[in-house]
N, C-alpha and C positions, 0 to 999 in steps of 0.2 A: 810423817808426810813432809816433803821438802817445802821449806819456807823461803819465798823470794822476798826477804825483808832487807832492811838497810845493811845488816851484818853480812848477808849473802853478797850483796853488790860491793860492799867495802872489800870483802875478801877476794872475789874473783875479777873485779873490774878496776879497783883502785890501789890495793896494796901491792907495791912493787915486788914483794917476795912471792906473791901467789897469783897475781893477775895474769890473765891469758892473752889479753890484747892491749896494745898501746894505742893511743890516738892515731899515730902514724899508720899503724896496721889497719885500723878501721877506715881511715881516710883512703887507703889504697883500694879497699873493697868498694867503698862508695864510688870512687872515681871509675872503677871498672864497670860497676853496674850502671851508672849514669851513661857512660860512653856506649855500652852495648845498647841500652834503651834508645838513646838518641840516634845511634847508627840505624837501628831497625825502623824506628818511627820517622826518621829523616826530619827531625825537628827537636827543639829543646823540650825536655820533659816538663809537664805542668802539675803532675800529681804523683805522690808516692804513698803506698800502703806498706807499713812495716809491721809484720805479724810476729808476735813474741818479741817485741822491740826492747824489752828490759827498760832501762832508764832513757831510752831514745837516743843512744849515742850517735846514731846516724843523722839525727835531725840537725844539730848545729853545723855539721859538715855539709849537709845538703843545702842548708840556708846560705852558707858561704859560696857554694858552687852555683846554685840556682835560687836566688833570693825570692823569686816569684812562684816557685813550685810549692804547692800545698802538700803538707806532710800530715799523715794520720798514722799514729802508732796504736797498736792493740797489744795489751799485756794482761796477764792473769794476776799480777801482783797489785794488791790494794795499796801497798807502800808506794809503788811507782806512780800509780794514778794520783794518789794524794800529793806526792812531792813534785811530780813533773807533768801531771795531766794538763793543767792550764797552760804552762809555759811551753810545753813541747807538743801539745795536742795529742795526748795519749788517753785512750778510753779502755775500760775494763772489758776483757774478753780473752779468748785463747784460740789457738789453732783449731781445736776441736769444736769450738762454738762459733767460729767465724761466720758461718751461714746464718746463724740466729741473731746476728747483731743488726740486721736490717739495713746494711750498707747498700746503697743504690748506685753510687758513682762507680765508674770503672776507672782504673788507675794506669797511668803510663808506665809505672814501675812498681812491681810487687816484690817485697823483700821478706824473706823468712830465714834469718841468719842464726845458726847455732841453736836451733830449736827442734827440728824434726827428729833428731836422734834421741830426744828425751820424751817423746810422745808415744803412747800406745798405738798400735797399728790402726785400730778403728778410728781414733781421733785424727791420725795422720791422713787416712783416706778421705775423711770428711773435710779436713783442712785443705788438702790438695785440690779437691773438687771446687771448694769455695774460692780458693785463690785463682783457679783457672777462670771461674765465672767473673771475677773482679778484675782480671788482667786485660787491659787495653793493649799493652805492650809486653815487653819481656819481664821475666822474673829472675831474681837472684835467690836461689834456694840452696843454702849451704847445709850439707849433712855429712856426717862421718859414719863410716861403716865398720863392720866387724874386721875388716882388713886394714883399717887405719890405726896408727898408734894414737892412743888417747891420753891426753894430759889434762890435769885440772879436775873439774867436777865430773866424777863418774857415777854419782848417785842417780839412779833411774835411767842410766844409759841403755838404750835399746840396741843390742848388737845384731843389726840386720846386715845381710850380705849386700854387696854392690848390686848383684843381680836382682835382689828383692826391691831395692830402691828404684832401679831402672824400670822394673815392671810396674811398680806403683805410680811412678811419675808418668810413664807412657799411658797407663790406663786412665789417669786423670787428664790426659791431653797435653802434657808438656814434652817438648822436643828439645834435646840438649843442643846448645850452640857454643859452648865454651866453659871456662872454669866456673862451676856452680851457676851458670847462666842458661836459661831456658826460654823458649817462646811457646805460645800456645799453638796447638795444631791449626787453629783458625788463621794464624798469620805466618805459619811456617812456609806456606807456598810463596810468600813474597821474597824469600831468600833464594839465592842461586844455589845450584847443586852442591858446590864445594863448601858452602856455608852451613850445610846440614850434615848430620852424621851419615856415614856410609851404611 
């Protein structure tokens, strides 16, 4: 079974020889997601839910961009919660158990970055439904498909087709609006025709 311990995060997030993302690359994603959320909501974001957040690498960047926005990270790694839970507001949970965490707040931005393609389909379906229920505004849902080149951690990679992801996302109520960005069907009507997919 895959272990999301310190060694895992050292290898894939910190070691310059094997890491997949630099801080600059993560910051670009954060700025994109925040911009889309604020464009759709027509105001600054106040809350962010980051599902499968790992060590919460989005949190310090969000704090710089929107110091008043509340961040909540959810991750299945006990190491992460022990090390970063208090300082970055990360609780123990997973995409598949998100609905069981008792979260009542709705979030201006929901993030699930580099997680969905590692989760079995049943857990993905449950997680997508839960994220839709918790989304007040847009979601940044990053997933890689069977058609995308994969580098880095391939252990447990779920090789789903783009068509399968589109079907699962639409069934859960997510409408695509840009690179890895989605809005819920409940707010898609607020967008003009050319902001929505054809």
